[in-house]
C-alpha positions as CSV (number, residue, x, y, z in Angstrom):
1,M,-12.0,4.9,-14.2
2,P,-10.7,7.7,-16.5
3,V,-7.3,7.1,-17.9
4,S,-4.5,9.4,-19.1
5,K,-2.0,8.7,-21.8
6,I,1.6,9.4,-20.9
7,A,4.9,8.8,-22.6
8,I,7.7,6.9,-20.8
9,T,11.2,5.9,-21.6
10,L,12.4,2.4,-20.6
11,D,15.6,0.5,-20.9
12,K,15.6,-1.9,-23.9
13,E,16.1,-4.9,-21.6
14,L,13.1,-3.9,-19.5
15,V,10.9,-3.5,-22.6
16,K,12.0,-7.0,-23.7
17,E,10.9,-8.4,-20.3
18,V,7.6,-6.6,-20.6
19,D,7.1,-7.9,-24.1
20,L,7.8,-11.5,-22.9
21,L,5.0,-11.0,-20.2
22,V,2.6,-9.9,-22.9
23,K,3.7,-12.7,-25.3
24,S,3.1,-15.3,-22.5
25,N,-0.4,-13.8,-22.0
26,L,0.2,-12.6,-18.5
27,F,-0.9,-9.2,-19.7
28,P,-3.0,-8.2,-22.7
29,N,-0.6,-5.4,-23.7
30,R,2.4,-3.3,-22.6
31,S,0.2,-0.6,-21.3
32,K,-1.6,-3.0,-18.9
33,A,1.6,-4.6,-17.7
34,I,3.2,-1.2,-16.9
35,Q,-0.1,0.1,-15.3
36,E,-0.2,-3.0,-13.0
37,A,3.5,-2.6,-12.1
38,V,3.1,1.1,-11.2
39,K,-0.1,0.4,-9.2
40,E,1.6,-2.5,-7.3
41,K,4.7,-0.3,-6.5
42,L,2.6,2.6,-5.2
43,E,0.6,0.2,-3.0
44,R,3.9,-1.2,-1.6
45,L,5.2,2.3,-0.9
46,K,2.0,3.2,1.0
47,R,2.3,0.1,3.2
48,T,6.0,0.8,3.8
49,R,5.3,4.4,4.8
50,L,2.6,3.3,7.2
51,A,4.9,0.7,8.7
52,K,7.6,3.4,9.2
53,E,5.2,5.8,10.8
54,C,3.9,3.0,13.1
55,A,7.5,2.2,14.1
56,K,7.9,5.7,15.5
57,L,5.1,5.2,18.0
58,D,5.8,4.5,21.6
59,P,3.7,1.5,22.6
60,G,3.6,2.4,26.2
61,F,2.4,5.9,25.5
62,E,-0.2,4.6,23.0
63,E,-1.5,2.1,25.5
64,S,-1.8,4.7,28.3
65,M,-3.6,7.0,25.9
66,A,-6.0,4.2,24.9
67,E,-6.7,3.4,28.6
68,E,-7.0,7.0,29.8
69,G,-10.3,7.4,31.5
70,F,-11.0,3.7,31.0
71,S,-11.2,3.1,34.8
72,M,-13.9,5.7,35.2
73,E,-15.8,4.2,32.2
74,I,-15.8,0.7,33.6
75,E,-17.7,1.8,36.7
76,E,-20.5,3.0,34.4
77,W,-20.8,-0.3,32.6
78,P,-23.8,-2.5,33.6
79,K,-23.1,-5.5,35.7
80,Y,-23.7,-8.9,34.0
């Protein structure tokens, strides 16, 4: 995957925490630690957004839409 270099500004305490993760061999370097943190945060935001959108759905309406026309279809199914 192609990568891009960017410059960021972090609080000194945050940098110390990242450096501790690198020193304890959880990550090979600062860049990888920050890359993983950003990736994880973006994935979490996507899941949260999906959950919020799903919460807006009306279960009764969705069920009726899913079953619309189902009664006609069942008559066309082969008997077992």
